[in-house]
ChimeraX commands (.cxc) that place a marker at each C-alpha (Angstrom):
marker #1 position 0.48,0.09,0.27 radius 0.5
marker #1 position 1.45,3.40,-0.70 radius 0.5
marker #1 position 1.65,6.23,1.39 radius 0.5
marker #1 position 0.16,9.37,-0.03 radius 0.5
marker #1 position 1.83,12.15,2.28 radius 0.5
marker #1 position 1.98,15.95,2.00 radius 0.5
marker #1 position 4.55,17.41,4.75 radius 0.5
marker #1 position 4.73,21.19,5.10 radius 0.5
marker #1 position 7.46,23.18,6.62 radius 0.5
marker #1 position 9.28,20.06,8.87 radius 0.5
marker #1 position 12.60,19.33,9.57 radius 0.5
marker #1 position 14.37,16.85,11.98 radius 0.5
marker #1 position 14.20,19.18,14.59 radius 0.5
marker #1 position 10.38,19.04,15.50 radius 0.5
marker #1 position 10.53,15.28,16.33 radius 0.5
marker #1 position 13.45,15.75,19.12 radius 0.5
marker #1 position 11.35,18.62,20.30 radius 0.5
marker #1 position 8.14,17.03,20.71 radius 0.5
marker #1 position 9.70,13.88,22.60 radius 0.5
marker #1 position 11.63,16.43,24.83 radius 0.5
marker #1 position 8.36,18.45,25.56 radius 0.5
marker #1 position 6.12,15.57,26.22 radius 0.5
marker #1 position 8.32,13.03,27.76 radius 0.5
marker #1 position 7.64,8.86,27.26 radius 0.5
marker #1 position 4.82,8.75,29.84 radius 0.5
marker #1 position 2.81,11.23,27.67 radius 0.5
marker #1 position 3.77,9.62,24.39 radius 0.5
marker #1 position 2.52,6.15,25.30 radius 0.5
marker #1 position -0.20,7.35,27.52 radius 0.5
marker #1 position -2.54,8.13,24.67 radius 0.5
marker #1 position -5.00,6.93,22.70 radius 0.5
marker #1 position -3.62,4.28,20.03 radius 0.5
marker #1 position -3.82,4.74,16.19 radius 0.5
marker #1 position -7.46,5.82,15.00 radius 0.5
marker #1 position -9.36,5.02,18.17 radius 0.5
marker #1 position -11.28,6.61,20.24 radius 0.5
marker #1 position -13.65,9.52,19.26 radius 0.5
marker #1 position -15.74,8.19,16.94 radius 0.5
marker #1 position -13.60,5.15,15.79 radius 0.5
marker #1 position -13.17,5.97,12.03 radius 0.5
marker #1 position -10.61,3.16,12.13 radius 0.5
marker #1 position -13.04,0.19,13.29 radius 0.5
marker #1 position -15.48,1.57,11.20 radius 0.5
marker #1 position -13.59,1.34,8.13 radius 0.5
marker #1 position -11.79,-2.10,8.10 radius 0.5
marker #1 position -14.48,-4.24,8.03 radius 0.5
marker #1 position -15.68,-2.20,4.90 radius 0.5
marker #1 position -12.15,-2.23,3.00 radius 0.5
marker #1 position -13.43,0.68,1.16 radius 0.5
marker #1 position -13.10,4.66,1.42 radius 0.5
marker #1 position -9.87,6.79,2.28 radius 0.5
marker #1 position -9.22,7.67,6.14 radius 0.5
marker #1 position -6.79,11.01,6.67 radius 0.5
marker #1 position -4.38,11.23,8.98 radius 0.5
marker #1 position -4.29,14.92,10.01 radius 0.5
marker #1 position -2.43,16.91,12.71 radius 0.5
marker #1 position -4.54,17.59,15.56 radius 0.5
marker #1 position -6.05,21.50,15.44 radius 0.5
marker #1 position -2.97,22.93,17.41 radius 0.5
marker #1 position -0.38,21.42,14.48 radius 0.5
marker #1 position -2.53,22.41,11.58 radius 0.5
marker #1 position -0.71,24.38,9.27 radius 0.5
marker #1 position 3.07,23.37,9.94 radius 0.5
marker #1 position 2.39,19.44,9.36 radius 0.5
marker #1 position 0.60,17.97,6.17 radius 0.5
marker #1 position -1.95,14.91,6.01 radius 0.5
marker #1 position -1.51,11.07,4.96 radius 0.5
marker #1 position -4.18,9.73,2.97 radius 0.5
marker #1 position -4.89,5.80,3.46 radius 0.5
marker #1 position -6.65,4.17,0.60 radius 0.5
marker #1 position -8.70,1.40,2.69 radius 0.5
marker #1 position -9.07,-0.88,-0.44 radius 0.5
marker #1 position -5.25,-1.24,-0.78 radius 0.5
marker #1 position -5.21,-1.57,2.79 radius 0.5
marker #1 position -7.32,-4.66,2.71 radius 0.5
marker #1 position -6.37,-6.23,-0.84 radius 0.5
marker #1 position -3.70,-8.72,-0.76 radius 0.5
marker #1 position 0.28,-8.11,-0.75 radius 0.5
marker #1 position 1.54,-6.75,-4.21 radius 0.5
marker #1 position 4.36,-8.66,-6.15 radius 0.5
marker #1 position 6.59,-6.22,-5.27 radius 0.5
marker #1 position 5.93,-6.57,-1.08 radius 0.5
marker #1 position 6.01,-10.10,-1.68 radius 0.5
marker #1 position 9.45,-9.52,-3.06 radius 0.5
marker #1 position 10.70,-7.79,-0.63 radius 0.5
marker #1 position 9.53,-10.13,1.86 radius 0.5
marker #1 position 11.42,-13.02,-0.07 radius 0.5
marker #1 position 14.68,-11.17,1.40 radius 0.5
marker #1 position 13.75,-11.88,5.25 radius 0.5
marker #1 position 14.24,-14.86,7.28 radius 0.5
marker #1 position 11.30,-16.04,9.70 radius 0.5
marker #1 position 9.98,-16.10,11.90 radius 0.5
marker #1 position 8.30,-12.69,10.75 radius 0.5
marker #1 position 7.13,-10.40,13.07 radius 0.5
marker #1 position 4.30,-7.87,11.41 radius 0.5
marker #1 position 4.03,-4.89,13.93 radius 0.5
marker #1 position 0.64,-2.92,13.05 radius 0.5
marker #1 position -0.33,-5.99,11.11 radius 0.5
marker #1 position -3.92,-4.30,10.59 radius 0.5
marker #1 position -6.05,-6.59,8.63 radius 0.5
marker #1 position -3.22,-9.00,8.21 radius 0.5
marker #1 position -2.27,-8.52,4.33 radius 0.5
marker #1 position 1.44,-8.98,4.72 radius 0.5
marker #1 position 0.31,-11.85,7.15 radius 0.5
marker #1 position -1.16,-13.65,4.35 radius 0.5
marker #1 position 1.74,-13.04,2.10 radius 0.5
marker #1 position 4.07,-14.62,4.80 radius 0.5
marker #1 position 2.06,-17.69,5.11 radius 0.5
marker #1 position 2.05,-18.42,1.19 radius 0.5
marker #1 position 5.65,-17.77,1.16 radius 0.5
marker #1 position 6.26,-20.58,3.59 radius 0.5
marker #1 position 7.34,-17.85,6.44 radius 0.5
marker #1 position 6.27,-18.45,9.74 radius 0.5
marker #1 position 4.64,-15.33,11.18 radius 0.5
marker #1 position 2.93,-13.20,13.90 radius 0.5
marker #1 position 1.16,-9.86,13.67 radius 0.5
marker #1 position 0.54,-7.63,16.84 radius 0.5
marker #1 position -2.31,-4.85,16.21 radius 0.5
marker #1 position -3.74,-2.53,19.11 radius 0.5
marker #1 position -7.27,-2.63,17.34 radius 0.5
marker #1 position -9.72,-5.58,17.70 radius 0.5
marker #1 position -11.26,-5.37,14.23 radius 0.5
marker #1 position -7.50,-5.36,12.57 radius 0.5
marker #1 position -6.94,-8.62,14.81 radius 0.5
marker #1 position -10.36,-10.29,14.12 radius 0.5
marker #1 position -9.79,-9.69,9.92 radius 0.5
marker #1 position -6.40,-10.51,10.09 radius 0.5
marker #1 position -7.19,-14.29,11.77 radius 0.5
marker #1 position -10.57,-14.59,9.50 radius 0.5
marker #1 position -7.97,-14.29,6.88 radius 0.5
marker #1 position -6.03,-17.23,8.17 radius 0.5
marker #1 position -3.08,-15.54,9.61 radius 0.5
marker #1 position -1.87,-15.82,13.42 radius 0.5
marker #1 position -2.59,-12.63,15.10 radius 0.5
marker #1 position -2.48,-10.89,18.99 radius 0.5
marker #1 position -4.19,-7.98,20.31 radius 0.5
marker #1 position -1.75,-5.49,21.97 radius 0.5
marker #1 position 0.79,-3.00,21.84 radius 0.5
marker #1 position 4.37,-3.81,20.79 radius 0.5
marker #1 position 5.23,-2.48,23.64 radius 0.5
marker #1 position 4.01,-5.17,25.69 radius 0.5
marker #1 position 5.62,-8.51,26.08 radius 0.5
marker #1 position 5.40,-10.50,22.77 radius 0.5
marker #1 position 5.52,-14.25,22.44 radius 0.5
marker #1 position 9.14,-15.52,20.96 radius 0.5
marker #1 position 11.19,-12.48,22.43 radius 0.5
marker #1 position 14.68,-12.27,21.09 radius 0.5
marker #1 position 13.61,-14.85,18.63 radius 0.5
marker #1 position 11.85,-13.31,15.90 radius 0.5
marker #1 position 14.06,-13.11,12.28 radius 0.5
marker #1 position 12.80,-10.38,10.91 radius 0.5
marker #1 position 9.88,-7.30,11.83 radius 0.5
marker #1 position 7.93,-5.21,9.59 radius 0.5
marker #1 position 7.18,-1.61,10.03 radius 0.5
marker #1 position 5.33,-0.75,6.78 radius 0.5
marker #1 position 1.74,1.70,5.61 radius 0.5
marker #1 position 3.18,4.11,8.07 radius 0.5
marker #1 position 3.46,2.39,10.99 radius 0.5
marker #1 position 7.01,3.66,11.85 radius 0.5
marker #1 position 4.90,6.21,13.61 radius 0.5
marker #1 position 3.30,4.08,16.71 radius 0.5
marker #1 position 3.69,5.75,19.92 radius 0.5
marker #1 position 5.10,8.87,18.61 radius 0.5
marker #1 position 8.84,8.25,19.18 radius 0.5
marker #1 position 10.76,6.51,16.21 radius 0.5
marker #1 position 14.01,5.67,18.55 radius 0.5
marker #1 position 11.98,4.35,21.44 radius 0.5
marker #1 position 10.19,1.96,18.71 radius 0.5
marker #1 position 13.09,0.54,16.85 radius 0.5
marker #1 position 14.69,0.09,20.25 radius 0.5
marker #1 position 11.76,-1.89,21.30 radius 0.5
marker #1 position 11.89,-4.04,18.03 radius 0.5
marker #1 position 15.36,-4.37,17.96 radius 0.5
marker #1 position 14.49,-6.03,21.33 radius 0.5
marker #1 position 12.74,-8.66,20.60 radius 0.5
marker #1 position 14.77,-9.46,17.31 radius 0.5
marker #1 position 17.08,-12.58,17.23 radius 0.5
marker #1 position 20.79,-11.84,16.75 radius 0.5
marker #1 position 21.32,-10.51,13.20 radius 0.5
marker #1 position 17.93,-10.14,12.73 radius 0.5
marker #1 position 16.48,-7.47,10.67 radius 0.5
marker #1 position 13.82,-4.87,10.31 radius 0.5
marker #1 position 11.80,-3.72,6.89 radius 0.5
marker #1 position 10.84,-0.19,7.41 radius 0.5
marker #1 position 9.11,2.18,4.91 radius 0.5
marker #1 position 10.34,5.47,4.81 radius 0.5
marker #1 position 8.32,8.44,3.38 radius 0.5
marker #1 position 9.60,11.53,1.07 radius 0.5
marker #1 position 11.48,13.78,1.57 radius 0.5
marker #1 position 14.60,12.00,3.20 radius 0.5
marker #1 position 15.01,14.74,5.86 radius 0.5
marker #1 position 11.10,14.36,7.17 radius 0.5
marker #1 position 11.07,14.09,10.75 radius 0.5
marker #1 position 8.06,14.91,12.79 radius 0.5
marker #1 position 6.50,13.58,15.97 radius 0.5
marker #1 position 3.27,15.42,16.90 radius 0.5
marker #1 position -0.75,14.48,17.97 radius 0.5
marker #1 position -2.74,13.10,15.29 radius 0.5
marker #1 position -6.28,12.28,14.50 radius 0.5
marker #1 position -7.77,9.83,12.28 radius 0.5
marker #1 position -10.75,11.03,10.02 radius 0.5
marker #1 position -12.93,9.29,7.55 radius 0.5
marker #1 position -14.36,10.96,4.38 radius 0.5
marker #1 position -17.55,11.94,6.34 radius 0.5
marker #1 position -15.32,14.11,8.95 radius 0.5
marker #1 position -15.87,11.55,12.14 radius 0.5
marker #1 position -12.63,11.68,13.58 radius 0.5
marker #1 position -10.76,9.54,16.54 radius 0.5
marker #1 position -9.40,10.86,19.65 radius 0.5
marker #1 position -5.99,12.22,19.74 radius 0.5
marker #1 position -2.97,9.92,19.62 radius 0.5
marker #1 position 0.78,10.61,19.13 radius 0.5
marker #1 position 2.58,9.66,16.03 radius 0.5
marker #1 position 5.58,10.29,14.06 radius 0.5
marker #1 position 7.09,10.21,10.31 radius 0.5
marker #1 position 10.40,9.70,8.61 radius 0.5
marker #1 position 12.21,9.84,5.46 radius 0.5
marker #1 position 15.04,7.40,4.50 radius 0.5
marker #1 position 17.58,10.08,5.88 radius 0.5
marker #1 position 16.08,10.37,9.56 radius 0.5
marker #1 position 14.92,6.82,9.63 radius 0.5
marker #1 position 18.80,5.80,9.21 radius 0.5
marker #1 position 19.52,8.49,11.52 radius 0.5
marker #1 position 16.93,7.15,14.26 radius 0.5
marker #1 position 18.16,3.26,13.65 radius 0.5
marker #1 position 21.39,3.99,14.52 radius 0.5
marker #1 position 20.65,5.19,17.94 radius 0.5
marker #1 position 18.38,2.47,18.49 radius 0.5
marker #1 position 21.46,-0.02,17.81 radius 0.5
marker #1 position 20.37,-0.76,13.93 radius 0.5
marker #1 position 22.49,-0.59,11.06 radius 0.5
marker #1 position 21.13,0.18,7.67 radius 0.5
marker #1 position 21.93,-2.71,5.07 radius 0.5
marker #1 position 20.10,-1.47,2.40 radius 0.5
marker #1 position 17.64,1.23,1.00 radius 0.5
marker #1 position 15.43,0.44,-2.13 radius 0.5
marker #1 position 12.60,2.62,-3.85 radius 0.5
marker #1 position 10.15,0.10,-5.28 radius 0.5
marker #1 position 7.15,1.63,-7.22 radius 0.5
marker #1 position 7.46,5.27,-5.28 radius 0.5
marker #1 position 7.65,3.32,-1.92 radius 0.5
marker #1 position 10.93,3.47,0.27 radius 0.5
marker #1 position 11.90,0.61,2.31 radius 0.5
marker #1 position 15.04,0.21,4.63 radius 0.5
marker #1 position 16.53,-3.03,5.81 radius 0.5
marker #1 position 17.89,-2.52,9.19 radius 0.5
marker #1 position 19.98,-5.02,10.90 radius 0.5
marker #1 position 20.40,-5.44,14.50 radius 0.5
marker #1 position 23.95,-4.99,15.75 radius 0.5
marker #1 position 25.41,-8.16,17.44 radius 0.5
marker link #1:1,2 radius 0.2
marker link #1:2,3 radius 0.2
marker link #1:3,4 radius 0.2
marker link #1:4,5 radius 0.2
marker link #1:5,6 radius 0.2
marker link #1:6,7 radius 0.2
marker link #1:7,8 radius 0.2
marker link #1:8,9 radius 0.2
marker link #1:9,10 radius 0.2
marker link #1:10,11 radius 0.2
marker link #1:11,12 radius 0.2
marker link #1:12,13 radius 0.2
marker link #1:13,14 radius 0.2
marker link #1:14,15 radius 0.2
marker link #1:15,16 radius 0.2
marker link #1:16,17 radius 0.2
marker link #1:17,18 radius 0.2
marker link #1:18,19 radius 0.2
marker link #1:19,20 radius 0.2
marker link #1:20,21 radius 0.2
marker link #1:21,22 radius 0.2
marker link #1:22,23 radius 0.2
marker link #1:23,24 radius 0.2
marker link #1:24,25 radius 0.2
marker link #1:25,26 radius 0.2
marker link #1:26,27 radius 0.2
marker link #1:27,28 radius 0.2
marker link #1:28,29 radius 0.2
marker link #1:29,30 radius 0.2
marker link #1:30,31 radius 0.2
marker link #1:31,32 radius 0.2
marker link #1:32,33 radius 0.2
marker link #1:33,34 radius 0.2
marker link #1:34,35 radius 0.2
marker link #1:35,36 radius 0.2
marker link #1:36,37 radius 0.2
marker link #1:37,38 radius 0.2
marker link #1:38,39 radius 0.2
marker link #1:39,40 radius 0.2
marker link #1:40,41 radius 0.2
marker link #1:41,42 radius 0.2
marker link #1:42,43 radius 0.2
marker link #1:43,44 radius 0.2
marker link #1:44,45 radius 0.2
marker link #1:45,46 radius 0.2
marker link #1:46,47 radius 0.2
marker link #1:47,48 radius 0.2
marker link #1:48,49 radius 0.2
marker link #1:49,50 radius 0.2
marker link #1:50,51 radius 0.2
marker link #1:51,52 radius 0.2
marker link #1:52,53 radius 0.2
marker link #1:53,54 radius 0.2
marker link #1:54,55 radius 0.2
marker link #1:55,56 radius 0.2
marker link #1:56,57 radius 0.2
marker link #1:57,58 radius 0.2
marker link #1:58,59 radius 0.2
marker link #1:59,60 radius 0.2
marker link #1:60,61 radius 0.2
marker link #1:61,62 radius 0.2
marker link #1:62,63 radius 0.2
marker link #1:63,64 radius 0.2
marker link #1:64,65 radius 0.2
marker link #1:65,66 radius 0.2
marker link #1:66,67 radius 0.2
marker link #1:67,68 radius 0.2
marker link #1:68,69 radius 0.2
marker link #1:69,70 radius 0.2
marker link #1:70,71 radius 0.2
marker link #1:71,72 radius 0.2
marker link #1:72,73 radius 0.2
marker link #1:73,74 radius 0.2
marker link #1:74,75 radius 0.2
marker link #1:75,76 radius 0.2
marker link #1:76,77 radius 0.2
marker link #1:77,78 radius 0.2
marker link #1:78,79 radius 0.2
marker link #1:79,80 radius 0.2
marker link #1:80,81 radius 0.2
marker link #1:81,82 radius 0.2
marker link #1:82,83 radius 0.2
marker link #1:83,84 radius 0.2
marker link #1:84,85 radius 0.2
marker link #1:85,86 radius 0.2
marker link #1:86,87 radius 0.2
marker link #1:87,88 radius 0.2
marker link #1:88,89 radius 0.2
marker link #1:89,90 radius 0.2
marker link #1:90,91 radius 0.2
marker link #1:91,92 radius 0.2
marker link #1:92,93 radius 0.2
marker link #1:93,94 radius 0.2
marker link #1:94,95 radius 0.2
marker link #1:95,96 radius 0.2
marker link #1:96,97 radius 0.2
marker link #1:97,98 radius 0.2
marker link #1:98,99 radius 0.2
marker link #1:99,100 radius 0.2
marker link #1:100,101 radius 0.2
marker link #1:101,102 radius 0.2
marker link #1:102,103 radius 0.2
marker link #1:103,104 radius 0.2
marker link #1:104,105 radius 0.2
marker link #1:105,106 radius 0.2
marker link #1:106,107 radius 0.2
marker link #1:107,108 radius 0.2
marker link #1:108,109 radius 0.2
marker link #1:109,110 radius 0.2
marker link #1:110,111 radius 0.2
marker link #1:111,112 radius 0.2
marker link #1:112,113 radius 0.2
marker link #1:113,114 radius 0.2
marker link #1:114,115 radius 0.2
marker link #1:115,116 radius 0.2
marker link #1:116,117 radius 0.2
marker link #1:117,118 radius 0.2
marker link #1:118,119 radius 0.2
marker link #1:119,120 radius 0.2
marker link #1:120,121 radius 0.2
marker link #1:121,122 radius 0.2
marker link #1:122,123 radius 0.2
marker link #1:123,124 radius 0.2
marker link #1:124,125 radius 0.2
marker link #1:125,126 radius 0.2
marker link #1:126,127 radius 0.2
marker link #1:127,128 radius 0.2
marker link #1:128,129 radius 0.2
marker link #1:129,130 radius 0.2
marker link #1:130,131 radius 0.2
marker link #1:131,132 radius 0.2
marker link #1:132,133 radius 0.2
marker link #1:133,134 radius 0.2
marker link #1:134,135 radius 0.2
marker link #1:135,136 radius 0.2
marker link #1:136,137 radius 0.2
marker link #1:137,138 radius 0.2
marker link #1:138,139 radius 0.2
marker link #1:139,140 radius 0.2
marker link #1:140,141 radius 0.2
marker link #1:141,142 radius 0.2
marker link #1:142,143 radius 0.2
marker link #1:143,144 radius 0.2
marker link #1:144,145 radius 0.2
marker link #1:145,146 radius 0.2
marker link #1:146,147 radius 0.2
marker link #1:147,148 radius 0.2
marker link #1:148,149 radius 0.2
marker link #1:149,150 radius 0.2
marker link #1:150,151 radius 0.2
marker link #1:151,152 radius 0.2
marker link #1:152,153 radius 0.2
marker link #1:153,154 radius 0.2
marker link #1:154,155 radius 0.2
marker link #1:155,156 radius 0.2
marker link #1:156,157 radius 0.2
marker link #1:157,158 radius 0.2
marker link #1:158,159 radius 0.2
marker link #1:159,160 radius 0.2
marker link #1:160,161 radius 0.2
marker link #1:161,162 radius 0.2
marker link #1:162,163 radius 0.2
marker link #1:163,164 radius 0.2
marker link #1:164,165 radius 0.2
marker link #1:165,166 radius 0.2
marker link #1:166,167 radius 0.2
marker link #1:167,168 radius 0.2
marker link #1:168,169 radius 0.2
marker link #1:169,170 radius 0.2
marker link #1:170,171 radius 0.2
marker link #1:171,172 radius 0.2
marker link #1:172,173 radius 0.2
marker link #1:173,174 radius 0.2
marker link #1:174,175 radius 0.2
marker link #1:175,176 radius 0.2
marker link #1:176,177 radius 0.2
marker link #1:177,178 radius 0.2
marker link #1:178,179 radius 0.2
marker link #1:179,180 radius 0.2
marker link #1:180,181 radius 0.2
marker link #1:181,182 radius 0.2
marker link #1:182,183 radius 0.2
marker link #1:183,184 radius 0.2
marker link #1:184,185 radius 0.2
marker link #1:185,186 radius 0.2
marker link #1:186,187 radius 0.2
marker link #1:187,188 radius 0.2
marker link #1:188,189 radius 0.2
marker link #1:189,190 radius 0.2
marker link #1:190,191 radius 0.2
marker link #1:191,192 radius 0.2
marker link #1:192,193 radius 0.2
marker link #1:193,194 radius 0.2
marker link #1:194,195 radius 0.2
marker link #1:195,196 radius 0.2
marker link #1:196,197 radius 0.2
marker link #1:197,198 radius 0.2
marker link #1:198,199 radius 0.2
marker link #1:199,200 radius 0.2
marker link #1:200,201 radius 0.2
marker link #1:201,202 radius 0.2
marker link #1:202,203 radius 0.2
marker link #1:203,204 radius 0.2
marker link #1:204,205 radius 0.2
marker link #1:205,206 radius 0.2
marker link #1:206,207 radius 0.2
marker link #1:207,208 radius 0.2
marker link #1:208,209 radius 0.2
marker link #1:209,210 radius 0.2
marker link #1:210,211 radius 0.2
marker link #1:211,212 radius 0.2
marker link #1:212,213 radius 0.2
marker link #1:213,214 radius 0.2
marker link #1:214,215 radius 0.2
marker link #1:215,216 radius 0.2
marker link #1:216,217 radius 0.2
marker link #1:217,218 radius 0.2
marker link #1:218,219 radius 0.2
marker link #1:219,220 radius 0.2
marker link #1:220,221 radius 0.2
marker link #1:221,222 radius 0.2
marker link #1:222,223 radius 0.2
marker link #1:223,224 radius 0.2
marker link #1:224,225 radius 0.2
marker link #1:225,226 radius 0.2
marker link #1:226,227 radius 0.2
marker link #1:227,228 radius 0.2
marker link #1:228,229 radius 0.2
marker link #1:229,230 radius 0.2
marker link #1:230,231 radius 0.2
marker link #1:231,232 radius 0.2
marker link #1:232,233 radius 0.2
marker link #1:233,234 radius 0.2
marker link #1:234,235 radius 0.2
marker link #1:235,236 radius 0.2
marker link #1:236,237 radius 0.2
marker link #1:237,238 radius 0.2
marker link #1:238,239 radius 0.2
marker link #1:239,240 radius 0.2
marker link #1:240,241 radius 0.2
marker link #1:241,242 radius 0.2
marker link #1:242,243 radius 0.2
marker link #1:243,244 radius 0.2
marker link #1:244,245 radius 0.2
marker link #1:245,246 radius 0.2
marker link #1:246,247 radius 0.2
marker link #1:247,248 radius 0.2
marker link #1:248,249 radius 0.2
marker link #1:249,250 radius 0.2
view
């Protein structure tokens, strides 16, 4: 699935400033992606249609652009290029923020053992109905097979989970086996690096509660990865999407 983003006037200082102002407890004590309020995420997932917009909370409007998610793409099977990326990974694979389970389905078809974790009950139901293994919860909670995962996925904007990219990558690195990899999707431009309070809104204007979120381009993502103990092993652009392969240091 492609991320249609429209960043405005952001740079690498914004994310650090936000994290310094809020601190970890504020970052992780807020509502979760698309939840609360009018529950646009839970309403839209079963339909698999329409568009959801991730936008800054009112105080941040005018400085950070929106991100649009096509629900049909989000619910569709993995593309041929996504399957090729999966083939480069070793199992077992942990899909962080697995959504309705499209990548879990592809991993299973490729013979890769996999597990999804998602904070949305609706997403977990859809993922398991699709034949995948998925659990309800946060990546910051204990997960099965800690320190034994061969690979982890952070795709479709999931690098933003929790609103602090370095802390997210540190946590993901901690569940990997030695030499494990993270396949992470970045945005454009390369230097984009923002963290802020966001809401998710459907086409009828029904919004979620505010939740902490973050976005990063390839250069900024590599910087956060290095601080989290991950080395950038490769960067590739596939159909206008940018993916980084990050390796856990010994």
